[in-house]
C-alpha positions as CSV (number, residue, x, y, z in Angstrom):
1,M,-41.2,10.4,18.2
2,K,-40.9,7.6,15.6
3,L,-40.5,8.5,11.9
4,F,-43.9,6.8,11.2
5,W,-45.8,9.3,13.4
6,K,-43.7,12.2,12.3
7,I,-44.6,11.5,8.7
8,F,-48.3,11.0,9.7
9,Y,-48.8,14.0,11.9
10,S,-46.7,16.4,9.7
11,T,-48.6,15.4,6.5
12,M,-52.0,15.6,8.2
13,I,-51.2,19.0,9.8
14,V,-50.0,20.5,6.5
15,S,-52.9,19.0,4.5
16,V,-55.6,20.1,7.0
17,S,-54.0,23.6,7.3
18,C,-53.8,24.1,3.6
19,F,-57.3,22.9,3.1
20,S,-58.6,25.1,5.9
21,I,-56.8,28.2,4.6
22,G,-57.9,27.6,1.1
23,S,-61.5,26.9,2.1
24,Y,-61.6,30.1,4.3
25,I,-60.2,32.2,1.5
26,L,-62.7,30.7,-1.0
27,I,-65.8,31.1,1.3
28,D,-64.8,34.6,2.4
29,S,-64.1,35.6,-1.1
30,A,-67.5,34.4,-2.4
31,F,-69.2,36.1,0.6
32,Q,-67.4,39.5,-0.1
33,D,-68.2,39.2,-3.8
34,S,-71.9,38.7,-2.9
35,I,-71.9,41.7,-0.6
36,K,-70.2,43.9,-3.2
37,R,-72.7,42.7,-5.8
38,E,-75.6,43.5,-3.5
39,A,-74.0,46.9,-2.6
40,T,-73.8,47.7,-6.3
41,S,-77.5,46.9,-6.8
42,V,-78.5,48.9,-3.7
43,F,-76.5,51.9,-5.0
44,E,-78.2,51.6,-8.4
45,E,-81.6,51.7,-6.6
46,N,-80.4,54.7,-4.5
47,D,-79.4,56.5,-7.8
48,I,-82.9,55.8,-9.1
49,L,-84.4,57.3,-5.9
50,R,-82.2,60.4,-6.1
51,Y,-82.9,60.9,-9.7
52,S,-86.7,60.5,-9.2
53,L,-86.7,62.9,-6.2
54,Q,-84.7,65.5,-8.1
55,K,-87.1,65.3,-10.9
56,E,-90.2,65.6,-8.7
57,L,-88.5,68.5,-6.8
58,R,-88.0,70.4,-10.1
59,E,-91.6,69.9,-11.1
60,A,-92.7,71.0,-7.6
61,S,-90.8,74.3,-8.0
62,V,-93.4,75.6,-10.6
63,S,-96.4,74.8,-8.4
64,D,-97.5,76.3,-5.1
65,F,-94.1,75.5,-3.5
66,Y,-91.0,77.6,-4.1
67,F,-87.4,77.0,-3.5
68,A,-85.5,78.9,-0.7
69,D,-83.5,80.9,-3.2
70,E,-86.6,82.8,-4.4
71,K,-86.2,85.4,-1.5
72,N,-89.1,87.6,-2.4
73,K,-91.7,84.9,-2.4
74,E,-93.4,83.1,0.4
75,S,-92.1,79.6,0.3
76,A,-92.2,76.3,2.2
77,S,-89.1,75.0,3.9
78,N,-86.8,72.6,2.0
79,E,-87.6,69.9,4.5
80,E,-91.4,70.2,4.1
81,L,-91.0,70.3,0.3
82,L,-88.8,67.2,0.4
83,I,-91.3,65.3,2.7
84,T,-94.2,66.2,0.4
85,V,-92.4,65.0,-2.7
86,A,-91.1,61.8,-1.0
87,S,-94.6,60.9,0.2
88,S,-95.9,61.1,-3.3
89,L,-93.1,59.1,-4.8
90,T,-93.7,55.4,-5.4
91,I,-91.1,53.2,-7.2
92,Y,-91.4,49.5,-7.9
93,E,-88.8,46.9,-8.5
94,S,-88.8,43.1,-9.1
95,G,-89.1,42.6,-5.3
96,G,-92.0,45.0,-4.9
97,E,-92.2,48.6,-3.7
98,L,-88.8,50.3,-3.1
99,T,-88.6,51.4,0.5
100,F,-86.3,54.3,1.5
101,R,-85.7,56.8,4.2
102,I,-84.5,60.5,4.2
103,S,-82.5,62.0,7.0
104,N,-81.1,65.5,7.5
105,Q,-77.5,66.3,8.1
106,D,-78.0,66.0,11.9
107,G,-79.0,62.4,11.5
108,D,-82.7,63.1,12.2
109,I,-85.1,61.1,10.2
110,V,-87.3,63.3,7.9
111,Y,-89.2,60.7,6.0
112,D,-89.3,56.9,6.4
113,N,-91.4,54.2,4.7
114,F,-89.1,51.3,5.9
115,N,-90.8,48.9,8.3
116,E,-87.8,47.9,10.2
117,D,-86.3,49.8,13.1
118,L,-82.8,50.5,11.7
119,S,-80.6,53.1,13.2
120,N,-79.0,55.7,10.9
121,D,-75.9,56.5,13.1
122,A,-73.6,56.0,10.0
123,V,-75.3,58.9,8.1
124,T,-73.2,61.6,9.8
125,Q,-70.0,59.8,8.7
126,V,-70.8,60.2,5.0
127,S,-69.6,63.5,3.4
128,N,-71.6,65.5,1.0
129,Q,-69.5,64.3,-1.9
130,S,-69.5,60.6,-1.2
131,K,-71.7,57.6,-0.6
132,G,-71.4,54.6,1.6
133,Y,-73.0,51.5,3.0
134,Q,-73.0,49.3,6.0
135,V,-74.3,45.8,7.0
136,K,-76.6,45.7,10.0
137,N,-78.2,42.9,12.0
138,V,-81.8,43.7,13.1
139,N,-83.6,41.0,15.0
140,G,-81.7,38.2,13.4
141,K,-82.0,39.7,9.9
142,Y,-79.2,41.2,7.9
143,F,-79.7,44.4,5.9
144,L,-77.5,46.3,3.5
145,H,-77.9,50.0,4.4
146,A,-76.9,52.4,1.6
147,M,-76.8,56.2,1.8
148,T,-76.0,59.0,-0.6
149,P,-76.1,62.8,-0.1
150,L,-78.8,65.0,-1.6
151,Q,-78.1,68.8,-1.7
152,L,-81.3,70.8,-1.6
153,H,-80.2,74.4,-1.8
154,E,-78.4,75.2,1.4
155,D,-79.7,72.1,3.2
156,L,-78.1,68.7,3.0
157,F,-80.2,65.5,3.2
158,Y,-79.3,61.8,2.9
159,I,-81.3,59.3,0.8
160,E,-81.1,55.9,2.5
161,N,-82.4,52.6,1.1
162,F,-82.2,49.0,2.3
163,R,-81.9,45.5,1.1
164,E,-82.2,42.3,3.1
165,I,-79.2,40.1,2.6
166,S,-80.0,37.4,5.2
167,D,-79.8,34.8,2.4
168,I,-76.1,35.7,1.8
169,F,-75.3,35.1,5.5
170,A,-77.3,31.9,5.5
171,S,-75.4,30.7,2.4
172,K,-72.2,31.6,4.2
173,N,-73.2,29.6,7.3
174,D,-74.2,26.7,5.1
175,Q,-70.9,26.8,3.4
176,W,-69.1,26.8,6.7
177,T,-71.2,23.8,7.9
178,M,-70.4,22.0,4.7
179,Y,-66.7,22.9,5.1
180,M,-66.7,21.4,8.6
181,Y,-68.3,18.1,7.4
182,I,-65.9,17.9,4.4
183,T,-62.9,18.7,6.7
184,L,-63.9,15.9,9.1
185,L,-64.4,13.5,6.2
186,M,-61.1,14.6,4.7
187,I,-59.3,14.1,8.0
188,G,-60.8,10.6,8.3
189,I,-59.9,9.6,4.8
190,G,-56.6,11.4,4.9
191,A,-55.7,9.7,8.2
192,I,-56.3,6.2,6.7
193,V,-54.4,7.1,3.5
194,M,-51.5,8.6,5.4
195,L,-51.4,5.6,7.8
196,V,-51.0,3.3,4.9
197,T,-48.6,5.6,3.1
198,A,-46.4,6.2,6.2
199,W,-46.4,2.4,6.8
200,L,-45.3,1.8,3.3
201,L,-42.6,4.5,3.5
202,T,-41.2,3.3,6.9
203,K,-41.6,-0.5,6.4
204,P,-38.2,-0.7,4.5
205,I,-36.6,1.3,7.3
206,Y,-38.0,-1.1,9.9
207,K,-36.5,-4.0,7.9
208,L,-33.1,-2.2,7.9
209,S,-33.4,-1.5,11.6
210,K,-34.3,-5.2,12.2
211,A,-31.3,-6.3,10.1
212,T,-29.1,-3.9,12.0
213,K,-30.1,-5.4,15.3
214,Q,-29.4,-8.9,14.0
215,I,-25.9,-7.8,12.9
216,A,-25.4,-6.1,16.3
217,K,-26.2,-9.5,17.9
218,G,-23.5,-11.1,15.8
219,N,-25.6,-12.5,13.0
220,F,-23.3,-11.1,10.2
221,E,-25.1,-13.2,7.5
222,E,-28.2,-11.1,7.8
223,R,-29.2,-9.3,4.6
224,T,-32.0,-7.0,3.6
225,S,-34.2,-7.4,0.5
226,V,-36.1,-4.2,0.0
227,S,-38.1,-3.5,-3.2
228,S,-39.3,0.1,-2.7
229,Y,-38.6,3.6,-4.0
230,V,-35.1,4.2,-5.4
231,E,-33.5,5.9,-2.4
232,V,-34.4,3.1,0.0
233,E,-33.4,0.4,-2.5
234,E,-30.0,2.2,-2.8
235,L,-29.8,2.4,1.0
236,S,-30.6,-1.4,1.2
237,R,-27.9,-2.2,-1.3
238,N,-25.4,-0.1,0.6
239,F,-26.4,-1.7,3.8
240,N,-25.9,-5.2,2.3
241,F,-22.5,-4.1,1.0
242,M,-21.6,-2.8,4.4
243,A,-22.8,-6.1,6.0
244,E,-20.8,-8.1,3.5
245,H,-17.8,-6.0,4.2
246,I,-18.3,-6.3,8.0
247,E,-18.8,-10.1,7.6
248,E,-15.6,-10.3,5.6
249,M,-13.7,-8.2,8.1
250,I,-15.0,-10.3,11.0
251,S,-14.1,-13.5,9.1
252,Q,-10.6,-12.1,8.5
253,L,-10.2,-11.1,12.1
254,K,-11.3,-14.6,13.2
255,E,-8.9,-16.2,10.7
256,A,-6.1,-13.8,11.9
257,N,-7.0,-14.7,15.5
258,Q,-7.0,-18.4,14.7
259,R,-3.7,-18.0,12.8
260,Q,-2.3,-16.2,15.9
261,E,-3.4,-19.0,18.2
262,T,-2.0,-21.6,15.8
263,F,1.2,-19.6,15.6
264,I,1.6,-19.4,19.4
265,G,0.6,-23.1,19.7
266,S,3.2,-24.0,17.0
267,I,5.9,-22.0,18.7
268,S,5.1,-23.7,22.0
269,H,5.2,-27.1,20.3
270,E,8.3,-26.4,18.4
271,L,10.1,-25.2,21.6
272,K,8.7,-27.9,23.9
273,T,9.7,-30.9,21.7
274,P,13.5,-30.1,21.6
275,L,13.5,-28.8,25.1
276,T,12.0,-32.1,26.3
277,T,14.6,-34.0,24.5
278,M,17.4,-31.8,25.8
279,I,16.1,-32.1,29.4
280,G,15.9,-35.9,29.1
281,Y,19.4,-36.3,27.8
282,A,20.8,-33.8,30.2
283,D,19.2,-35.6,33.1
284,M,20.7,-38.9,31.7
285,L,24.1,-37.3,31.7
286,R,23.6,-35.9,35.2
287,S,22.2,-38.9,36.9
288,K,23.8,-41.9,35.2
289,K,27.3,-43.1,34.4
290,L,27.5,-43.5,30.7
291,D,30.3,-44.8,28.5
292,S,31.9,-42.5,26.0
293,E,29.7,-43.5,23.1
294,Q,26.5,-42.9,25.1
295,T,27.8,-39.6,26.4
296,F,28.6,-38.5,22.8
297,M,25.2,-39.5,21.6
298,A,23.4,-37.6,24.4
299,A,25.6,-34.5,23.9
300,N,25.0,-34.7,20.2
301,Y,21.2,-34.8,20.7
302,I,21.4,-31.8,23.0
303,F,23.5,-30.0,20.4
304,Q,21.2,-30.8,17.5
305,E,18.1,-29.7,19.4
306,G,19.9,-26.6,20.6
307,K,20.7,-25.7,16.9
308,R,17.1,-26.4,16.0
309,I,15.9,-23.9,18.7
310,E,18.5,-21.4,17.5
311,E,17.3,-21.8,13.9
312,L,13.7,-21.4,15.0
313,T,14.6,-18.2,16.9
314,M,16.5,-16.7,14.0
315,K,13.7,-17.4,11.5
316,L,11.1,-15.9,13.9
317,L,13.3,-12.8,14.2
318,D,13.6,-12.7,10.4
319,L,9.8,-13.0,10.0
320,L,9.2,-10.2,12.5
321,V,11.8,-7.9,11.0
322,L,10.4,-8.4,7.5
323,K,6.9,-7.4,8.7
324,K,8.3,-4.0,9.9
325,R,10.8,-3.0,7.3
326,D,10.9,-1.3,3.9
327,I,13.3,-2.5,1.3
328,E,15.5,-0.7,-1.1
329,T,15.5,-2.4,-4.5
330,K,18.1,-2.0,-7.3
331,P,18.3,-3.2,-10.9
332,I,20.3,-6.4,-11.4
333,K,20.9,-8.6,-14.4
334,T,19.3,-12.1,-14.1
335,T,22.6,-13.8,-15.0
336,A,24.3,-12.0,-12.1
337,F,21.4,-13.1,-9.8
338,F,21.0,-16.8,-10.9
339,S,24.7,-17.8,-11.3
340,P,25.6,-17.6,-7.5
341,L,22.3,-19.2,-6.7
342,Q,23.1,-22.1,-9.1
343,Q,26.6,-22.5,-7.7
344,Y,25.2,-22.6,-4.1
345,M,22.4,-25.2,-4.7
346,E,24.1,-27.6,-7.1
347,P,26.3,-29.4,-4.5
348,I,23.2,-29.8,-2.3
349,F,21.2,-31.4,-5.1
350,E,24.1,-33.6,-6.2
351,K,24.3,-35.0,-2.7
352,A,20.6,-35.8,-2.8
353,N,20.9,-37.3,-6.3
354,I,18.6,-34.7,-7.8
355,D,19.2,-33.3,-11.3
356,F,19.1,-29.4,-11.3
357,Y,18.5,-27.4,-14.5
358,V,18.6,-23.6,-14.8
359,E,17.4,-21.7,-17.8
360,A,17.0,-17.9,-17.5
361,E,16.2,-15.3,-20.1
362,E,18.5,-12.3,-19.9
363,A,16.8,-9.2,-18.4
364,M,17.2,-6.4,-15.9
365,I,15.0,-6.9,-12.8
366,L,14.4,-4.5,-9.9
367,I,14.9,-6.5,-6.6
368,E,16.7,-6.6,-3.3
369,P,19.2,-9.3,-4.2
370,D,19.8,-10.8,-0.8
371,L,16.1,-11.1,0.1
372,M,15.1,-12.5,-3.3
373,R,18.0,-15.0,-3.1
374,T,16.4,-16.1,0.3
375,V,13.1,-16.7,-1.5
376,C,14.7,-18.7,-4.3
377,T,16.8,-20.7,-1.8
378,N,13.8,-21.6,0.3
379,L,11.7,-22.6,-2.7
380,L,14.5,-24.7,-4.1
381,D,15.1,-26.3,-0.7
382,N,11.4,-27.1,-0.4
383,A,11.5,-28.7,-3.8
384,R,14.4,-30.9,-2.7
385,K,12.5,-31.9,0.5
386,A,9.4,-32.8,-1.6
387,I,11.4,-35.4,-3.6
388,D,11.4,-38.8,-1.8
389,H,12.5,-41.0,-4.7
390,D,15.4,-41.5,-7.0
391,H,15.6,-39.7,-10.3
392,G,14.5,-36.4,-8.8
393,E,14.5,-33.4,-11.0
394,I,14.2,-29.7,-10.3
395,T,14.2,-26.9,-12.9
396,L,14.5,-23.2,-12.5
397,H,13.2,-21.2,-15.4
398,G,13.4,-17.4,-15.8
399,F,11.5,-15.7,-18.6
400,I,9.7,-12.5,-19.6
401,H,6.0,-12.5,-19.8
402,Q,4.3,-9.3,-20.9
403,N,5.9,-6.7,-18.7
404,D,6.8,-9.0,-15.8
405,Y,9.6,-11.4,-15.1
406,H,8.7,-14.9,-14.0
407,I,10.9,-17.2,-11.9
408,R,9.4,-20.7,-12.1
409,I,10.7,-23.5,-9.9
410,C,9.3,-27.0,-10.6
411,D,9.9,-30.4,-9.1
412,N,8.7,-33.9,-9.6
413,G,8.2,-34.6,-6.0
414,K,5.1,-35.7,-4.0
415,G,3.0,-32.6,-4.8
416,I,0.4,-30.9,-2.6
417,Q,-3.2,-31.9,-2.1
418,A,-5.8,-29.2,-3.2
419,D,-7.1,-28.7,0.3
420,E,-3.6,-27.9,1.6
421,M,-2.9,-25.2,-1.0
422,G,-4.4,-22.3,0.9
423,K,-2.4,-23.0,4.1
424,I,1.1,-23.5,2.8
425,T,2.2,-19.9,3.4
426,D,1.0,-19.9,7.0
427,A,3.8,-19.9,9.7
428,F,4.7,-23.3,11.1
429,Y,2.4,-25.1,8.6
430,M,4.0,-28.2,7.2
431,V,2.4,-30.5,4.7
432,D,4.3,-33.6,6.0
433,Q,5.0,-33.1,9.6
434,S,7.1,-36.2,10.2
435,R,9.2,-35.7,7.1
436,A,9.7,-32.0,7.9
437,R,11.0,-32.8,11.4
438,V,13.4,-35.4,10.1
439,Q,14.8,-32.9,7.6
440,G,15.0,-30.2,10.2
441,S,12.3,-27.9,8.9
442,V,10.4,-25.6,11.2
443,G,7.6,-24.5,8.8
444,L,8.6,-20.8,8.5
445,G,10.2,-20.9,5.0
446,L,7.2,-20.1,2.9
447,A,5.9,-17.6,5.5
448,I,9.2,-15.7,5.2
449,C,9.1,-16.0,1.3
450,S,5.5,-14.6,1.3
451,E,6.6,-11.5,3.4
452,I,9.6,-10.9,1.1
453,I,7.4,-11.2,-2.0
454,H,4.9,-8.7,-0.4
455,L,7.8,-6.2,0.2
456,H,8.7,-6.5,-3.5
457,K,5.0,-5.9,-4.5
458,A,5.4,-9.1,-6.4
459,E,3.3,-12.2,-6.6
460,L,3.8,-15.8,-5.5
461,T,1.6,-18.5,-7.2
462,F,1.5,-22.3,-6.7
463,D,0.5,-25.0,-9.2
464,S,0.6,-28.6,-7.9
465,E,-0.7,-32.0,-8.7
466,F,-0.6,-34.5,-5.9
467,G,1.8,-37.4,-6.7
468,K,3.3,-35.6,-9.7
469,G,5.0,-32.5,-8.5
470,T,4.8,-28.8,-7.8
471,C,5.5,-25.5,-9.7
472,V,6.0,-22.3,-7.8
473,T,6.2,-19.0,-9.7
474,V,7.5,-15.7,-8.5
475,I,6.2,-12.8,-10.6
476,I,8.4,-9.7,-10.4
477,K,6.7,-6.5,-11.7
478,G,8.5,-4.4,-14.2
479,V,11.4,-5.7,-16.4
480,K,13.8,-4.3,-18.9
481,R,15.2,-6.4,-21.7
482,C,18.9,-6.4,-22.1
């Protein structure tokens, strides 16, 4: 069953049940109070009857009738005396003459001026020290039948009086009829109100459900806009957050898949090109007679392309190993780190007619020296390759900034266009494909640098202006001044 109908039916059942129970208790309580009130009035009338009878009986004792305890005198029976006194007794109330009945202890009627045929079977159930009443239905009329004992010497009699209470039952029936009409009206109005309320409560959930289906179909841009009660608004915000996170993850997976496809395509291309060249020259050596110079040229091409494949294979292995290893860093002075690097790179830059300047602030940094030297060597070599003019200049500047050590390498080469900046650390990506191939690059240098930087929990940033040059900064966390 849908939540909409669960809310509707449960609310209606609870509302109608509570209303019915409350109405029943209210109507029954009012009815019982009316019965008790009438019973009190009937007992008061009964007391008046008993008091009057006792008074008349005392007066009759001095006349021609004598009580049964006067053993030596001729006397009438107690029953005859009581009948005589009751027949002469007339009492009026607001409703007219007060009717009553007298029965003996066997339940036989001794005197009766009540016009209705009402049984007195309950008389024998009342003891001589108590009083009672019962409600009886006679020919569609309801009567309250009260009875109290009257001890006349050794004989026990019961004074019974009656009051019609049909109006109380009629009022009760009217109340039940009114209750039924009100209940039906309440069910109708309540059903309309609860339909609207349940719809308002479940509408945001339907929106969320619809958005969920859209996301399940692949529409990860779907969002919910729910302005409702706090809980659903919070659920909507969390849903949107989840959708954004899923969209971001899917986007990352797509990008990763695209990078993987590009990576595989690049490997295939990088392997196919030298292999094609090698096969061509090998076929030339096999099928044709070449002079010594042509033979050397063909063999040299095969050797160079073989070295290129070897370099590609080694760098791929380095990249894979870096992704699966942890490093052990150690503290090292910056002078001890930069001096060998400077000595290694200076001859290369001199050969390329590039001025190389090194300025490093003395400090103690926590690195893996060989791997970090690979980073700096790759960055310096990339700076060299970016310079395609005379008067080239490369600077390496090491300095402390806040609690980090910055290694900044700048060149005055060609620079990188803004739309290329986000791709330069991808494997096999090369800004200038033709220049890179001439210089023997395979496009894995920055990818390897990025992995090494990641292992050091460091940062690698790029700042470049096309046509003017590039600055690359390695930010090493944690530094101690010497």
